[in-house]
GUVO-380026 format. One record per atom (N, C-alpha, C, O): residue number from 1; atom name; y, z, x. Coordinates in steps of 0.001 Angstrom, whole numbers, padded with zeros to 6 digits, always signed. Last residue first. Layout:
! residues N
NUM CA Y Z X
...
! end
This chain:
! residues 219
219 N +015844 -125336 +014553
219 CA +015106 -126107 +013613
219 C +013631 -125627 +013689
219 O +012776 -126141 +012967
218 N +019091 -123824 +014939
218 CA +017656 -123849 +015245
218 C +016857 -124663 +014224
218 O +017236 -124643 +013053
217 N +021639 -123537 +014002
217 CA +021276 -124857 +014489
217 C +019836 -124958 +014956
217 O +019384 -126040 +015332
216 N +022003 -120900 +013366
216 CA +021818 -121806 +012245
216 C +021402 -123168 +012733
216 O +020843 -123930 +011944
215 N +022452 -119735 +015895
215 CA +021158 -119490 +015187
215 C +020950 -120521 +014125
215 O +019828 -121002 +013964
214 N +025028 -120713 +016459
214 CA +023903 -121050 +017294
214 C +022608 -120824 +016640
214 O +021701 -121642 +016794
213 N +026397 -119430 +014337
213 CA +026362 -120876 +014357
213 C +025206 -121380 +015306
213 O +024513 -122344 +014982
212 N +026008 -116794 +015049
212 CA +025535 -117252 +013742
212 C +025385 -118705 +013798
212 O +024361 -119231 +013362
211 N +027493 -116667 +017410
211 CA +026069 -116445 +017403
211 C +025332 -116943 +016138
211 O +024204 -117432 +016190
210 N +030060 -117139 +016510
210 CA +029489 -118078 +017427
210 C +028002 -117935 +017520
210 O +027291 -118926 +017686
209 N +030426 -114944 +014712
209 CA +030526 -116303 +014300
209 C +029845 -117272 +015180
209 O +029123 -118148 +014704
208 N +028145 -112244 +014871
208 CA +029367 -112917 +015346
208 C +029297 -114330 +015004
208 O +028210 -114907 +014994
207 N +026243 -111678 +011801
207 CA +026487 -111623 +013211
207 C +027757 -112196 +013600
207 O +028481 -112644 +012711
206 N +023588 -112020 +009412
206 CA +024913 -111524 +009763
206 C +024971 -111478 +011318
206 O +023975 -111283 +012016
205 N +021901 -113845 +006977
205 CA +021997 -113515 +008351
205 C +023403 -113080 +008710
205 O +024351 -113759 +008316
204 N +019596 -114216 +004421
204 CA +020924 -113859 +004699
204 C +021039 -113274 +006141
204 O +020344 -112313 +006470
203 N +017354 -116884 +003625
203 CA +017640 -115638 +004345
203 C +019194 -115422 +004489
203 O +019952 -116377 +004657
202 N +014772 -118141 +001658
202 CA +016211 -118233 +001958
202 C +016556 -116864 +002569
202 O +016104 -115826 +002086
201 N +011469 -119622 +002244
201 CA +012450 -118519 +002066
201 C +013915 -118882 +002244
201 O +014235 -119854 +002928
200 N +009583 -121501 +002745
200 CA +010393 -121631 +001548
200 C +011494 -120577 +001302
200 O +012282 -120628 +000357
199 N +008318 -120595 +005085
199 CA +009120 -121791 +005135
199 C +010022 -121962 +003866
199 O +011113 -122525 +003962
198 N +008680 -116974 +005409
198 CA +007957 -118181 +005095
198 C +008864 -119388 +005034
198 O +010081 -119228 +004940
197 N +008753 -114039 +007449
197 CA +009385 -115156 +006797
197 C +008426 -116259 +006540
197 O +007486 -116490 +007302
196 N +007875 -110628 +006949
196 CA +007475 -111895 +007607
196 C +008110 -113044 +006808
196 O +008018 -113032 +005581
195 N +008921 -107360 +007531
195 CA +009182 -108596 +006756
195 C +008738 -109797 +007600
195 O +009137 -109972 +008752
194 N +008924 -105046 +008988
194 CA +007622 -105617 +008594
194 C +007756 -106948 +007893
194 O +006743 -107615 +007681
193 N +011587 -104294 +009241
193 CA +010866 -104700 +010442
193 C +009501 -105310 +010132
193 O +008969 -106041 +010967
192 N +013055 -105841 +006266
192 CA +012616 -104689 +007080
192 C +011920 -105159 +008376
192 O +011702 -106360 +008542
191 N +015676 -107031 +004097
191 CA +014641 -107221 +005114
191 C +014299 -106006 +005829
191 O +015168 -105154 +006015
190 N +016004 -106527 +000647
190 CA +016365 -106174 +001999
190 C +015253 -106428 +002958
190 O +014087 -106115 +002720
189 N +015692 -109391 -001477
189 CA +015282 -108017 -001132
189 C +015702 -107765 +000278
189 O +015761 -108708 +001066
188 N +016544 -111640 -004058
188 CA +016785 -111131 -002628
188 C +016316 -109718 -002570
188 O +016517 -108937 -003500
187 N +013828 -112541 -006324
187 CA +015226 -112182 -006030
187 C +015344 -111728 -004593
187 O +014326 -111451 -003958
186 N +011685 -115503 -006543
186 CA +011994 -114070 -006537
186 C +013474 -113857 -006335
186 O +014261 -114793 -006196
185 N +011124 -118171 -006154
185 CA +010875 -117618 -007508
185 C +011173 -116166 -007586
185 O +010934 -115583 -008644
184 N +010487 -117647 -002761
184 CA +010583 -118661 -003852
184 C +010247 -117964 -005162
184 O +009239 -117267 -005278
183 N +012291 -114851 -001489
183 CA +011102 -115583 -001593
183 C +011241 -116589 -002771
183 O +012049 -116367 -003674
182 N +014943 -113938 +000376
182 CA +014619 -114408 -000995
182 C +013407 -115299 -000966
182 O +013487 -116418 -000458
181 N +016076 -111227 +002319
181 CA +015211 -112417 +002200
181 C +014962 -112664 +000646
181 O +014811 -111755 -000171
180 N +018680 -109884 +004484
180 CA +017899 -109940 +003226
180 C +017129 -111244 +003136
180 O +017473 -112233 +003783
179 N +019502 -109859 +007160
179 CA +019836 -108677 +006228
179 C +018875 -108702 +005008
179 O +018349 -107672 +004585
178 N +018863 -110420 +010391
178 CA +018490 -110894 +009030
178 C +018567 -109733 +008138
178 O +017842 -108749 +008282
177 N +021310 -110476 +012854
177 CA +020423 -109679 +012033
177 C +020090 -110290 +010748
177 O +021007 -110674 +010022
176 N +021903 -111765 +016174
176 CA +022118 -111716 +014723
176 C +021057 -110821 +014097
176 O +020058 -110466 +014722
175 N +021501 -112231 +018901
175 CA +022634 -111338 +018508
175 C +022845 -111249 +017062
175 O +023873 -110710 +016652
174 N +019437 -113698 +019936
174 CA +020516 -114421 +019313
174 C +021677 -113571 +018862
174 O +022724 -114096 +018481
173 N +017740 -111769 +021246
173 CA +017850 -113166 +021730
173 C +019031 -113883 +021190
173 O +019630 -114657 +021936
172 N +018023 -109381 +019932
172 CA +018229 -109436 +021387
172 C +018415 -110794 +021842
172 O +019193 -111017 +022770
171 N +017432 -110119 +017354
171 CA +018799 -109612 +017674
171 C +019058 -109654 +019146
171 O +020177 -109930 +019580
170 N +014755 -111047 +017602
170 CA +015820 -111953 +017054
170 C +017238 -111399 +017494
170 O +018095 -112160 +017943
169 N +012292 -110160 +018221
169 CA +013337 -110024 +019220
169 C +014554 -110850 +018861
169 O +015293 -111296 +019738
168 N +010133 -109980 +016421
168 CA +010746 -111214 +016739
168 C +011770 -111295 +017846
168 O +012076 -112377 +018346
167 N +009004 -107720 +015494
167 CA +008423 -108241 +016673
167 C +009083 -109514 +017127
167 O +008655 -110098 +018123
166 N +010335 -107236 +013116
166 CA +010342 -106216 +014087
166 C +009788 -106633 +015465
166 O +010066 -105983 +016473
165 N +009641 -109413 +011506
165 CA +011049 -109318 +012143
165 C +011088 -108315 +013220
165 O +011820 -108503 +014192
164 N +006617 -110991 +012066
164 CA +007282 -109811 +011588
164 C +008641 -109692 +012303
164 O +008751 -109851 +013519
163 N +006194 -114439 +011593
163 CA +006391 -113394 +012583
163 C +007104 -112238 +011967
163 O +008154 -112458 +011364
162 N +006258 -116566 +009823
162 CA +004971 -115814 +009998
162 C +005056 -114729 +011013
162 O +004029 -114111 +011294
161 N +008858 -118162 +011477
161 CA +007984 -118157 +010272
161 C +006697 -117522 +010631
161 O +006082 -117881 +011635
160 N +010376 -118503 +013688
160 CA +010282 -117157 +013246
160 C +009441 -117081 +011919
160 O +009351 -116008 +011323
159 N +010322 -121177 +014327
159 CA +009797 -120265 +015345
159 C +009695 -118839 +014851
159 O +009023 -118021 +015478
158 N +011680 -122392 +012248
158 CA +010197 -122445 +012153
158 C +009648 -121494 +013261
158 O +008518 -121035 +013093
157 N +014363 -120479 +010776
157 CA +013854 -121436 +011781
157 C +012332 -121286 +011919
157 O +011780 -120201 +011734
156 N +014834 -120085 +007219
156 CA +014397 -119508 +008483
156 C +013941 -120642 +009503
156 O +013252 -121593 +009133
155 N +017930 -121287 +005809
155 CA +016447 -121230 +005822
155 C +016005 -120683 +007214
155 O +016714 -120813 +008212
154 N +020820 -119295 +004792
154 CA +020146 -120420 +005412
154 C +018602 -120300 +005275
154 O +018078 -119344 +004705
153 N +023966 -117909 +004551
153 CA +022671 -118084 +003813
153 C +022069 -119348 +004348
153 O +022730 -120386 +004364
152 N +025770 -115592 +006665
152 CA +025408 -116912 +006168
152 C +024120 -116861 +005364
152 O +023315 -115936 +005470
151 N +028683 -113923 +007650
151 CA +027374 -113754 +006853
151 C +027106 -115145 +006365
151 O +027953 -115814 +005774
150 N +030489 -113058 +010630
150 CA +030218 -113890 +009414
150 C +028842 -113472 +008840
150 O +028025 -112796 +009463
149 N +033255 -112414 +012631
149 CA +031998 -111958 +012130
149 C +031733 -112600 +010782
149 O +032607 -112680 +009918
148 N +035926 -112639 +013559
148 CA +034814 -113207 +014380
148 C +033499 -112642 +013914
148 O +032646 -112394 +014766
147 N +037483 -111611 +011436
147 CA +037947 -112736 +012258
147 C +036875 -113381 +013094
147 O +036925 -114591 +013316
146 N +034997 -111030 +008911
146 CA +036166 -110596 +009679
146 C +036533 -111771 +010579
146 O +035922 -112834 +010472
145 N +033392 -112550 +007290
145 CA +033662 -111182 +006886
145 C +034861 -110645 +007644
145 O +035659 -109889 +007090
144 N +033080 -115664 +006071
144 CA +033618 -115006 +007191
144 C +034018 -113578 +006710
144 O +034872 -113431 +005837
143 N +030246 -117120 +004789
143 CA +031346 -116186 +004458
143 C +031813 -115501 +005656
143 O +031028 -114778 +006269
142 N +028382 -119828 +003642
142 CA +029049 -119214 +004806
142 C +030167 -118384 +004333
142 O +030990 -118853 +003547
141 N +025293 -121447 +002746
141 CA +026587 -120801 +002378
141 C +027061 -120060 +003608
141 O +026280 -119710 +004492
140 N +023399 -122816 +004036
140 CA +023509 -123057 +002603
140 C +024834 -122477 +002054
140 O +025391 -122948 +001063
139 N +023501 -124464 +007251
139 CA +023816 -123312 +006344
139 C +023878 -123742 +004903
139 O +024327 -124838 +004567
138 N +023113 -126320 +009108
138 CA +022052 -126100 +008161
138 C +022305 -125009 +007256
138 O +021405 -124615 +006514
137 N +026333 -128043 +009528
137 CA +025154 -127335 +009940
137 C +024122 -127245 +008907
137 O +024171 -127970 +007913
136 N +028664 -129185 +008573
136 CA +028289 -129465 +009950
136 C +026918 -128864 +010386
136 O +026425 -129154 +011477
135 N +029074 -128317 +005981
135 CA +028925 -129733 +006203
135 C +028261 -129959 +007534
135 O +027388 -130819 +007650
134 N +029512 -125552 +006354
134 CA +028434 -125966 +005515
134 C +028080 -127442 +005816
134 O +026899 -127777 +005896
133 N +031837 -125490 +007913
133 CA +030633 -124825 +008423
133 C +029400 -125406 +007621
133 O +028368 -125704 +008224
132 N +033654 -126747 +006170
132 CA +033323 -127366 +007514
132 C +032046 -126781 +008024
132 O +031212 -127525 +008541
131 N +033765 -124874 +004112
131 CA +033092 -126164 +003841
131 C +032755 -126859 +005150
131 O +031705 -127493 +005260
130 N +035293 -122884 +005491
130 CA +033942 -122591 +004939
130 C +033172 -123891 +004729
130 O +032017 -123984 +005144
129 N +037673 -124215 +005996
129 CA +036923 -123724 +007097
129 C +035427 -123428 +006680
129 O +034484 -123693 +007425
128 N +038626 -124722 +003370
128 CA +038270 -125844 +004306
128 C +037435 -125423 +005468
128 O +036565 -126175 +005906
127 N +038953 -122083 +002533
127 CA +037932 -122977 +001861
127 C +037582 -124106 +002770
127 O +036410 -124438 +002947
126 N +041054 -121307 +004243
126 CA +039753 -120552 +004242
126 C +038648 -121442 +003640
126 O +037548 -121532 +004186
125 N +043048 -123172 +003510
125 CA +042599 -123097 +004845
125 C +041226 -122461 +004916
125 O +040326 -122993 +005566
124 N +043359 -122499 +000777
124 CA +042970 -123863 +001154
124 C +042456 -123922 +002549
124 O +041499 -124654 +002802
123 N +044041 -119727 +000812
123 CA +042929 -120237 +000048
123 C +042440 -121595 +000563
123 O +041241 -121798 +000756
122 N +044920 -117401 +002768
122 CA +045206 -118800 +002840
122 C +044083 -119575 +002112
122 O +043196 -120063 +002813
121 N +046357 -114120 +002088
121 CA +045227 -115138 +002109
121 C +045736 -116535 +002176
121 O +046834 -116840 +001711
120 N +047288 -110986 +003120
120 CA +047682 -112388 +002952
120 C +046452 -113236 +003082
120 O +045644 -113112 +004003
119 N +048150 -107700 +002233
119 CA +047013 -108648 +002391
119 C +047553 -110077 +002179
119 O +048203 -110344 +001169
118 N +050674 -106475 +002323
118 CA +049558 -105795 +002885
118 C +048328 -106725 +003105
118 O +047570 -106538 +004057
117 N +053864 -107422 +003330
117 CA +052733 -107768 +002448
117 C +051462 -107148 +003094
117 O +051238 -107307 +004294
116 N +056145 -107211 +004922
116 CA +055469 -105940 +004434
116 C +054308 -106198 +003485
116 O +053809 -105249 +002879
115 N +057191 -109202 +006460
115 CA +057989 -108666 +005301
115 C +057434 -107390 +004794
115 O +058174 -106552 +004279
114 N +055117 -109807 +008141
114 CA +056339 -109127 +008658
114 C +057164 -108484 +007558
114 O +057737 -107405 +007705
113 N +053466 -111133 +006375
113 CA +052983 -109925 +006974
113 C +054179 -109105 +007498
113 O +054242 -107888 +007324
112 N +055011 -113412 +005829
112 CA +054676 -112468 +004733
112 C +054230 -111112 +005282
112 O +054573 -110068 +004726
111 N +055043 -114534 +008432
111 CA +056305 -114124 +007838
111 C +056055 -113085 +006709
111 O +056733 -112062 +006616
110 N +052371 -115252 +008711
110 CA +053006 -114325 +009627
110 C +054293 -113725 +009026
110 O +054545 -112525 +009135
109 N +052023 -117094 +006628
109 CA +051240 -115844 +006685
109 C +051888 -114823 +007570
109 O +051951 -113644 +007220
108 N +053704 -119169 +007427
108 CA +053977 -118468 +006179
108 C +053245 -117127 +006191
108 O +053821 -116117 +005789
107 N +052247 -119956 +009721
107 CA +053587 -119426 +009861
107 C +054001 -118624 +008568
107 O +054574 -117539 +008662
106 N +049849 -120878 +008566
106 CA +049859 -119734 +009364
106 C +051201 -119099 +009632
106 O +051314 -117879 +009757
105 N +050496 -121734 +005004
105 CA +050344 -122063 +006449
105 C +050290 -120781 +007248
105 O +050624 -119714 +006735
104 N +050655 -120653 +002606
104 CA +050255 -122104 +002626
104 C +050165 -122580 +004081
104 O +049791 -123725 +004335
103 N +049422 -117538 +001187
103 CA +050206 -118330 +002158
103 C +049722 -119790 +002230
103 O +048563 -120104 +001957
102 N +049579 -115227 -001378
102 CA +048995 -116513 -000910
102 C +049919 -117142 +000103
102 O +051119 -117253 -000148
101 N +049390 -111664 -001183
101 CA +050130 -112893 -001297
101 C +049348 -114094 -000777
101 O +048553 -113975 +000156
100 N +049500 -108294 -002408
100 CA +048727 -109420 -001959
100 C +049612 -110702 -002053
100 O +050482 -110786 -002920
99 N +050220 -104924 -002084
99 CA +050745 -106287 -002289
99 C +049874 -107342 -001670
99 O +049551 -107258 -000485
98 N +050194 -101931 -003248
98 CA +049179 -102800 -002685
98 C +049680 -104232 -003050
98 O +049562 -104664 -004197
97 N +052437 -100365 -004099
97 CA +051509 -099797 -003148
97 C +050563 -100890 -002475
97 O +050200 -100766 -001305
96 N +055785 -101289 -004180
96 CA +054499 -101604 -004761
96 C +053460 -101154 -003712
96 O +053586 -101524 -002545
95 N +058561 -100892 -003744
95 CA +057545 -099957 -003255
95 C +056208 -100071 -004013
95 O +055608 -099075 -004417
94 N +060512 -102629 -004180
94 CA +060116 -101891 -005309
94 C +059031 -100886 -005022
94 O +058615 -100126 -005896
93 N +060461 -103860 -001652
93 CA +061667 -103077 -001998
93 C +061368 -102140 -003238
93 O +061893 -101031 -003324
92 N +058165 -105384 -001962
92 CA +058177 -104320 -000962
92 C +059329 -103394 -001279
92 O +059150 -102181 -001170
91 N +059073 -107068 -003877
91 CA +057993 -106185 -004248
91 C +057897 -105036 -003252
91 O +057600 -103896 -003607
90 N +060959 -108451 -002434
90 CA +061412 -107618 -003563
90 C +060335 -106633 -004009
90 O +060629 -105524 -004454
89 N +059382 -109806 -000629
89 CA +060257 -108761 -000097
89 C +060842 -107902 -001276
89 O +061172 -106734 -001071
88 N +058057 -111582 -002370
88 CA +057301 -110553 -001682
88 C +058200 -109399 -001167
88 O +057852 -108222 -001249
87 N +060320 -113177 -003169
87 CA +059595 -112397 -004137
87 C +058710 -111272 -003469
87 O +058650 -110153 -003978
86 N +060870 -114343 -000635
86 CA +061836 -113506 -001358
86 C +061197 -112634 -002386
86 O +061508 -111446 -002467
85 N +058446 -115774 -000102
85 CA +058944 -114664 +000801
85 C +059962 -113762 +000142
85 O +059931 -112547 +000332
84 N +058374 -117528 -002311
84 CA +057255 -116647 -002013
84 C +057749 -115437 -001178
84 O +057503 -114276 -001507
83 N +060701 -118994 -002072
83 CA +060545 -118155 -003229
83 C +059450 -117101 -003011
83 O +059567 -115957 -003451
82 N +060177 -120321 +000400
82 CA +061354 -119448 +000253
82 C +061165 -118454 -000906
82 O +061421 -117258 -000767
81 N +057772 -121781 -000167
81 CA +057874 -120800 +000964
81 C +058992 -119806 +000748
81 O +058798 -118599 +000891
80 N +055887 -122232 -003042
80 CA +057133 -122478 -002371
80 C +057446 -121393 -001335
80 O +057377 -120203 -001643
79 N +053658 -121008 -004250
79 CA +053463 -121922 -003073
79 C +054740 -122245 -002286
79 O +054714 -122493 -001080
78 N +052868 -117787 -005265
78 CA +053881 -118858 -005246
78 C +053670 -119695 -004036
78 O +053518 -119186 -002926
77 N +051549 -115448 -005873
77 CA +050752 -116691 -005782
77 C +051668 -117934 -005841
77 O +051298 -118975 -006385
76 N +051369 -112260 -005118
76 CA +052358 -113349 -005135
76 C +051611 -114655 -004881
76 O +051112 -114900 -003783
75 N +050265 -109490 -006955
75 CA +049872 -110691 -006135
75 C +050954 -111751 -006271
75 O +051391 -112090 -007371
74 N +050111 -105954 -006897
74 CA +050767 -107126 -007323
74 C +050291 -108292 -006332
74 O +049991 -108095 -005154
73 N +049421 -102609 -008039
73 CA +048954 -103790 -007273
73 C +049690 -105072 -007824
73 O +049856 -105234 -009032
72 N +050617 -100693 -009575
72 CA +050141 -100263 -008251
72 C +049803 -101475 -007394
72 O +049879 -101405 -006167
71 N +053705 -100944 -011434
71 CA +052289 -101432 -011125
71 C +051888 -100926 -009716
71 O +052720 -100766 -008824
70 N +056290 -100389 -011854
70 CA +055345 -099347 -012340
70 C +053855 -099752 -012002
70 O +052915 -098998 -012257
69 N +057837 -102442 -011072
69 CA +057823 -101371 -010177
69 C +056739 -100302 -010624
69 O +056353 -099440 -009834
68 N +057770 -104161 -013352
68 CA +056866 -104442 -012213
68 C +056774 -103255 -011259
68 O +055713 -103057 -010668
67 N +059174 -104152 -015705
67 CA +058404 -102976 -015363
67 C +057486 -103146 -014212
67 O +056523 -102394 -014064
66 N +060891 -106088 -016403
66 CA +059477 -106307 -016709
66 C +058621 -105116 -016387
66 O +057450 -105075 -016763
65 N +063184 -105236 -015181
65 CA +063150 -105273 -016622
65 C +061744 -105423 -017152
65 O +061434 -104934 -018239
64 N +062544 -105673 -012464
64 CA +062710 -104311 -012945
64 C +062594 -104216 -014525
64 O +062011 -103284 -015079
63 N +062507 -108437 -012417
63 CA +061294 -107738 -012036
63 C +061390 -106281 -012653
63 O +060444 -105777 -013258
62 N +065231 -108888 -012963
62 CA +064247 -109454 -013842
62 C +062915 -108699 -013648
62 O +062263 -108357 -014635
61 N +066425 -107768 -010712
61 CA +066718 -107210 -012059
61 C +065691 -107656 -013047
61 O +065300 -106872 -013911
60 N +065660 -109480 -008623
60 CA +065205 -108120 -008679
60 C +065375 -107486 -010075
60 O +064507 -106739 -010526
59 N +064514 -112620 -008739
59 CA +065575 -111815 -009245
59 C +065089 -110410 -009461
59 O +064250 -110139 -010321
58 N +062336 -114083 -008201
58 CA +063243 -113871 -007018
58 C +064432 -113057 -007437
58 O +065306 -112798 -006610
57 N +061029 -114610 -010540
57 CA +060552 -113440 -009743
57 C +061406 -113202 -008479
57 O +061202 -112213 -007775
56 N +062289 -115381 -013465
56 CA +062533 -115718 -012110
56 C +062142 -114499 -011218
56 O +062859 -113500 -011172
55 N +059984 -115704 -016213
55 CA +061034 -115030 -015476
55 C +061172 -115566 -014073
55 O +060229 -116159 -013549
54 N +058022 -115339 -018911
54 CA +058733 -116368 -018207
54 C +059980 -115692 -017535
54 O +060878 -115192 -018214
53 N +054933 -113566 -019051
53 CA +056412 -113499 -019106
53 C +056977 -114686 -018249
53 O +056539 -114985 -017138
52 N +052107 -112069 -020668
52 CA +052730 -113226 -020004
52 C +054226 -113124 -020096
52 O +054754 -112648 -021101
51 N +049216 -110136 -020707
51 CA +050664 -110215 -020875
51 C +051222 -111367 -020099
51 O +050820 -111600 -018959
50 N +046415 -111141 -020711
50 CA +046889 -109983 -021419
50 C +048381 -110065 -021720
50 O +048768 -110062 -022889
49 N +045578 -114568 -021317
49 CA +045927 -113546 -020365
49 C +046670 -112387 -021126
49 O +047441 -112639 -022051
48 N +045216 -116216 -023431
48 CA +044163 -116170 -022379
48 C +044366 -115038 -021462
48 O +043404 -114563 -020858
47 N +047358 -116382 -024997
47 CA +046129 -116062 -025701
47 C +044990 -115898 -024667
47 O +043896 -115472 -025037
46 N +049065 -118778 -023117
46 CA +049122 -117838 -024182
46 C +047803 -117616 -024863
46 O +047168 -118584 -025279
45 N +049129 -120713 -021268
45 CA +048165 -119633 -020979
45 C +048220 -118563 -022082
45 O +047512 -117559 -022003
44 N +051168 -122430 -021923
44 CA +049791 -122972 -021926
44 C +048714 -121886 -021703
44 O +047528 -122131 -021928
43 N +053402 -120888 -021545
43 CA +052952 -121190 -022941
43 C +051486 -121655 -022931
43 O +050695 -121313 -023810
42 N +053622 -121027 -018786
42 CA +053355 -119724 -019471
42 C +052845 -119995 -020842
42 O +051890 -119345 -021266
41 N +054149 -123720 -018444
41 CA +052983 -123140 -017839
41 C +052578 -121860 -018560
41 O +051416 -121630 -018893
40 N +056576 -123937 -019801
40 CA +055413 -124719 -020227
40 C +054117 -124217 -019707
40 O +053096 -124259 -020393
39 N +058405 -122245 -018420
39 CA +057982 -121914 -019809
39 C +056690 -122667 -020194
39 O +055813 -122095 -020841
38 N +058249 -121167 -015187
38 CA +058090 -122434 -016010
38 C +057573 -122130 -017381
38 O +056401 -121782 -017522
37 N +058165 -118932 -013725
37 CA +059515 -119358 -014138
37 C +059501 -120660 -015004
37 O +060529 -121157 -015463
36 N +055775 -116415 -014515
36 CA +056090 -117763 -013855
36 C +057457 -118123 -014487
36 O +057820 -117689 -015580
35 N +053439 -113777 -014488
35 CA +054844 -114162 -014481
35 C +054965 -115568 -013802
35 O +054391 -115856 -012752
34 N +051225 -111604 -016074
34 CA +051367 -112895 -015301
34 C +052756 -113362 -015533
34 O +053229 -113353 -016670
33 N +049648 -108719 -015962
33 CA +050999 -109223 -016319
33 C +051185 -110455 -015502
33 O +051297 -110345 -014281
32 N +046475 -107687 -017057
32 CA +047253 -108502 -016177
32 C +048645 -108797 -016824
32 O +048771 -109071 -018017
31 N +043799 -105489 -016973
31 CA +044961 -105781 -017611
31 C +045946 -106537 -016672
31 O +046218 -106044 -015577
30 N +040431 -106493 -016469
30 CA +041605 -105927 -015866
30 C +042892 -106415 -016712
30 O +042998 -107585 -017081
29 N +038127 -107726 -017366
29 CA +038601 -106536 -018093
29 C +039859 -105896 -017520
29 O +040313 -104868 -018023
28 N +037416 -110097 -016281
28 CA +036723 -108931 -015749
28 C +037214 -107619 -016417
28 O +036755 -106534 -016059
27 N +039174 -111770 -017433
27 CA +037809 -111916 -017861
27 C +037027 -110651 -017453
27 O +036123 -110200 -018156
26 N +041423 -111079 -015925
26 CA +041400 -110836 -017409
26 C +039926 -110812 -017903
26 O +039523 -109946 -018679
25 N +040752 -112130 -013481
25 CA +040974 -110725 -013608
25 C +040884 -110272 -015059
25 O +040337 -109213 -015364
24 N +040567 -114845 -014186
24 CA +039374 -114124 -013744
24 C +039567 -112619 -013888
24 O +038674 -111912 -014355
23 N +043266 -115362 -014834
23 CA +042239 -115578 -015840
23 C +040970 -114844 -015479
23 O +040333 -114265 -016360
22 N +044537 -114904 -012326
22 CA +044884 -114077 -013573
22 C +043822 -114210 -014659
22 O +043520 -113228 -015337
21 N +043271 -116861 -010726
21 CA +043202 -115501 -010426
21 C +043419 -114591 -011636
21 O +042645 -113680 -011929
20 N +043990 -119242 -011997
20 CA +042634 -118895 -011865
20 C +042405 -117447 -011608
20 O +041490 -116839 -012164
19 N +046827 -118940 -011634
19 CA +046234 -119022 -013002
19 C +044733 -118657 -012938
19 O +044262 -117851 -013741
18 N +047112 -119040 -008857
18 CA +047550 -117887 -009615
18 C +046912 -117836 -011048
18 O +046529 -116775 -011539
17 N +046000 -121571 -008198
17 CA +045495 -120367 -007669
17 C +045852 -119180 -008471
17 O +044984 -118356 -008761
16 N +047592 -123423 -009733
16 CA +046122 -123370 -009834
16 C +045565 -122122 -009407
16 O +044722 -121565 -010109
15 N +050384 -121372 -010664
15 CA +049811 -122590 -010259
15 C +048333 -122533 -010383
15 O +047824 -121661 -011087
14 N +051965 -119084 -011425
14 CA +050821 -119475 -012216
14 C +050445 -120972 -011922
14 O +050216 -121736 -012860
13 N +053441 -116245 -010211
13 CA +053189 -117687 -009827
13 C +051893 -118099 -010479
13 O +050834 -117560 -010157
12 N +052195 -113135 -009832
12 CA +053478 -113904 -009930
12 C +053263 -115294 -009347
12 O +052951 -115472 -008170
11 N +050527 -110647 -011457
11 CA +050315 -111987 -010814
11 C +051530 -112734 -011010
11 O +051940 -112994 -012141
10 N +049912 -107275 -011435
10 CA +050932 -108253 -011667
10 C +050612 -109472 -010844
10 O +050438 -109356 -009631
9 N +047367 -105386 -012971
9 CA +047808 -106172 -011804
9 C +048889 -107122 -012261
9 O +048801 -107706 -013340
8 N +046200 -102039 -013908
8 CA +046810 -103362 -014171
8 C +047325 -104038 -012924
8 O +047677 -103382 -011944
7 N +043217 -100725 -012286
7 CA +044628 -100653 -012727
7 C +045183 -102017 -013052
7 O +044707 -103032 -012543
6 N +040746 -100651 -011329
6 CA +040870 -101318 -012633
6 C +042264 -101148 -013194
6 O +042508 -101376 -014379
5 N +041034 -099510 -008759
5 CA +040397 -100816 -008881
5 C +040638 -101500 -010214
5 O +040730 -102725 -010289
4 N +041990 -097035 -008127
4 CA +042931 -098030 -008617
4 C +042301 -099359 -008880
4 O +043024 -100297 -009213
3 N +040976 -093852 -008633
3 CA +040423 -095157 -008377
3 C +041334 -096205 -008987
3 O +041460 -096282 -010209
2 N +042976 -091212 -007219
2 CA +042415 -091963 -008332
2 C +041955 -093374 -007968
2 O +042520 -094000 -007071
1 N +042110 -088973 -004536
1 CA +042932 -090095 -005053
1 C +042235 -090851 -006188
1 O +041032 -091099 -006119
! end
C-alpha cells in the first residue's frame, strides 16, 4: 500500500482549530485544501494555505465540485453540531478513506463515530485534562497515549537517585517504566538497566494513568 502520510488533506472549517491545523500542515509541506463558508475568514488566510475555497460544506454538490472525493484524508473542524455532523456524513458518503473530526462534547463525539468518522478529537477537553495533570502534580508534561495509558515528563524521585534502574524494582513496585533520561545540558537518551538517575535529570516515564500519577507524587 502506498504511503498516504504526505497526501493532500481537506480541512473543512477554519476557526481557531481548523486554521491552526491547516497552517501547520502547510508548514510541514502537505498540500491543503481549506474550506469555510465565511469569505472574510478565507480571504484572511490567502497566501498562507495551498488552496482555499469559500463553500458550504453541508452541500454535497459543492464538495463534489471542489474535488473533495479525490482526497484520501479529510478533517472536519466545524464547531456547530448540526453542520459538523452533516458534513461528516457527506464525507462518508463520498467514501473518503480517512476522516478526522473535531467534537465539542462527548455526545458530539459519539454521534460522529456512529456516522462513520474514523478519528474524533476533543481539543478543549483533551487540553483541559492535560493541564489539570500538570497543575495538580509534579509532572513537567503529560500525554495520554491511550484511554488508560500515559507518558509523562518529570524529575526523578529522591529514592531512585543514584540507583541503577535495573536494581530499582521500579516496575514491580509502581508498574511504570522509565523510557528515557535527559541529563543537564544534554539530550534525551534511552534508559537502560545500568542508567543511574541524578537530581537534575528529566525523565520520561510510561505506564497506566493511575500508576503514573502515583509515581509522580513521590518526592
